C-alpha positions as CSV (number, residue, x, y, z in Angstrom):
1,M,-17.0,4.1,-18.6
2,V,-17.4,7.7,-17.2
3,L,-19.1,6.1,-14.1
4,L,-16.1,3.7,-13.4
5,L,-13.6,6.6,-13.7
6,L,-15.6,8.7,-11.3
7,K,-15.8,5.8,-8.7
8,L,-11.8,5.3,-9.1
9,F,-11.4,9.2,-8.7
10,Y,-13.6,9.1,-5.6
11,T,-12.1,6.1,-4.1
12,F,-8.7,7.0,-4.6
13,F,-9.2,10.6,-3.5
14,K,-10.6,9.3,-0.3
15,I,-7.7,6.9,0.2
16,G,-5.2,9.8,-0.4
17,L,-7.2,12.0,2.0
18,F,-7.4,9.6,4.9
19,G,-4.2,7.5,4.2
20,F,-2.1,8.9,7.0
21,G,1.4,7.1,7.4
22,G,2.1,6.6,3.8
23,G,1.5,3.9,1.2
24,Y,1.8,0.8,3.5
25,A,-0.8,2.3,5.8
26,M,-3.1,2.7,2.7
27,I,-2.8,-1.1,1.7
28,S,-5.5,-2.0,4.2
29,M,-7.8,0.8,2.9
30,I,-7.1,0.2,-0.8
31,Q,-8.1,-3.6,-0.3
32,G,-11.3,-2.7,1.5
33,E,-12.3,-0.5,-1.4
34,V,-11.1,-2.4,-4.4
35,V,-11.6,-6.0,-3.2
36,T,-14.3,-6.0,-0.7
37,R,-16.5,-3.0,-1.5
38,Y,-16.4,-2.7,-5.3
39,E,-15.0,-6.1,-6.3
40,W,-12.8,-4.6,-8.9
41,L,-10.0,-7.1,-8.2
42,S,-9.9,-10.6,-6.5
43,S,-7.9,-11.1,-3.4
44,S,-5.1,-12.8,-5.3
45,D,-5.0,-10.1,-8.0
46,F,-4.6,-7.6,-5.1
47,T,-1.7,-9.5,-3.6
48,D,0.1,-9.7,-7.0
49,I,-0.5,-5.9,-7.4
50,I,1.1,-5.1,-4.0
51,A,3.9,-7.4,-4.7
52,I,4.5,-5.6,-8.1
53,S,4.0,-2.2,-6.4
54,Q,6.8,-3.0,-3.8
55,M,9.4,-4.1,-6.6
56,T,8.8,-1.1,-8.7
57,P,10.4,2.2,-8.1
58,G,8.2,5.0,-6.3
59,P,5.8,5.1,-3.2
60,I,3.6,1.9,-2.9
61,G,0.3,3.7,-2.5
62,I,0.9,5.6,-5.7
63,N,2.1,2.4,-7.5
64,S,-0.7,0.5,-6.2
65,A,-3.4,3.2,-7.5
66,T,-1.8,3.1,-10.9
67,Y,-2.1,-0.7,-11.3
68,V,-5.4,-0.9,-9.7
69,G,-6.8,1.8,-12.0
70,Y,-5.6,-0.1,-15.0
71,T,-6.6,-3.5,-13.8
72,A,-10.1,-2.2,-12.9
73,M,-10.8,-0.7,-16.2
74,V,-9.5,-3.8,-18.2
75,N,-11.3,-6.2,-15.9
76,A,-14.6,-4.3,-16.5
77,G,-14.1,-5.0,-20.4
78,Y,-12.6,-1.7,-21.5
79,S,-9.6,-1.3,-23.9
80,H,-5.8,-1.0,-23.2
81,A,-6.2,2.7,-23.6
82,A,-9.1,2.8,-21.2
83,G,-6.8,1.2,-18.6
84,I,-4.1,3.7,-19.1
85,L,-6.7,6.5,-18.4
86,G,-8.0,4.5,-15.3
87,S,-4.6,4.3,-14.1
88,T,-3.9,7.9,-14.7
89,V,-7.2,8.9,-12.9
90,A,-6.5,6.7,-10.0
91,T,-2.7,7.8,-9.7
92,F,-4.0,11.5,-10.0
93,S,-6.6,11.1,-7.3
94,V,-4.5,9.5,-4.9
95,V,-1.9,12.3,-5.0
96,L,-4.3,15.2,-5.1
97,P,-5.4,15.5,-1.5
98,S,-1.7,15.3,-0.2
99,F,-0.7,18.0,-2.7
100,I,-3.7,20.4,-1.6
101,L,-3.0,19.7,2.2
102,M,0.7,20.4,1.7
103,I,0.1,23.7,0.1
104,F,-2.2,24.8,3.2
105,I,-0.2,23.1,5.7
106,S,3.3,24.4,4.6
107,R,2.2,27.9,5.0
108,F,1.3,27.5,8.6
109,F,3.5,24.7,9.8
110,L,6.9,26.3,10.3
111,K,5.1,29.1,12.1
112,Y,3.1,27.1,14.4
113,Q,5.1,23.6,14.7
114,R,6.0,24.2,18.3
115,H,2.5,25.0,19.3
116,P,1.0,22.7,22.0
117,A,-2.0,22.2,20.0
118,V,-0.1,21.2,16.9
119,E,2.2,18.9,18.9
120,A,-1.1,17.3,20.6
121,V,-2.4,16.6,16.9
122,F,0.9,14.8,16.0
123,N,0.9,12.9,19.3
124,G,-2.5,11.7,18.6
125,L,-1.8,10.6,14.8
126,R,1.3,8.6,15.8
127,P,-0.9,5.5,17.3
128,G,-3.3,5.7,14.3
129,V,-0.5,5.4,11.9
130,V,0.9,2.4,13.9
131,G,-2.7,1.0,13.6
132,L,-2.7,1.4,9.9
133,L,0.5,-0.2,9.5
134,A,-0.3,-3.2,11.6
135,A,-3.5,-3.5,9.5
136,A,-1.6,-3.6,6.3
137,A,0.8,-6.3,7.8
138,L,-2.3,-8.4,8.6
139,V,-3.8,-7.9,5.3
140,L,-0.6,-9.3,3.6
141,M,-0.7,-12.5,6.0
142,N,-2.7,-14.6,3.6
143,G,-2.3,-18.0,1.7
144,E,-0.9,-16.2,-1.4
145,N,1.9,-14.9,0.6
146,F,2.7,-17.6,3.3
147,G,1.4,-20.8,1.5
148,T,-1.4,-22.9,2.4
149,D,0.3,-26.2,3.9
150,T,1.9,-26.3,7.4
151,Y,5.4,-26.6,5.9
152,Q,5.3,-23.4,3.9
153,I,3.7,-21.4,6.8
154,V,6.5,-22.7,9.4
155,I,9.3,-21.9,6.8
156,S,7.7,-18.5,6.3
157,I,7.4,-17.6,9.9
158,L,11.1,-18.8,10.5
159,L,12.3,-16.7,7.6
160,F,10.4,-13.8,9.0
161,I,11.9,-14.3,12.5
162,G,15.3,-14.6,11.0
163,C,15.0,-11.4,8.9
164,F,13.6,-9.4,11.7
165,I,16.4,-10.4,14.0
166,A,19.2,-9.8,11.2
167,S,17.6,-6.4,10.7
168,N,17.2,-5.0,14.2
169,R,19.9,-6.7,16.1
170,Y,22.7,-7.0,13.5
171,K,21.7,-4.1,11.3
172,V,21.9,-6.3,8.1
173,N,21.1,-4.3,4.9
174,P,17.4,-4.7,3.8
175,I,18.5,-5.5,0.2
176,L,20.6,-8.3,1.2
177,L,17.9,-9.6,3.3
178,I,15.5,-9.5,0.3
179,V,18.2,-11.2,-1.9
180,C,18.9,-14.1,0.7
181,S,15.1,-14.5,1.2
182,G,14.6,-14.8,-2.6
183,V,17.5,-17.3,-2.9
184,L,16.2,-19.3,0.1
185,G,12.7,-19.2,-1.3
186,Y,14.0,-20.5,-4.7
187,F,15.7,-23.6,-3.2
188,I,13.2,-24.3,-0.4
189,Y,9.9,-24.1,-2.5
């Protein structure tokens, strides 16, 4: 049990340390570690965890760590209490790097934020963050989210295009788009 807890701590500490761009940018990193590398979860379980993490209040990266920590412990055959310990360790370790970095950076950032070297670093980080967000979007483009037959895929793509246009061109409220998509999904599928 201790070995699994240490692996959870190391994995989520690393994800928290290198997960620039927020929770959505962390999704592909989390999947690479927990589904591909350690096989703590199946791809289907991971998709379910991402869906639950998006629906619950709070940052998706932290919510995902919490659910993965619990599920990894329970799937390894440990008790519910061990699952809670696993979720606590994963959540703490994904937040810890940001906490440590913010303590150090906040002392210097206000003083040097207009320095050319600092501006250059942030200009270099922007494309990396966009790439991580694109990778997260690609991770979620799978059979669990879009369906497996042609009809479901076409409907999903049309729904995506409609929501994209409504959001960007007409500035429709995202909550309204989510509700409308859910209602359409209920009647279509």
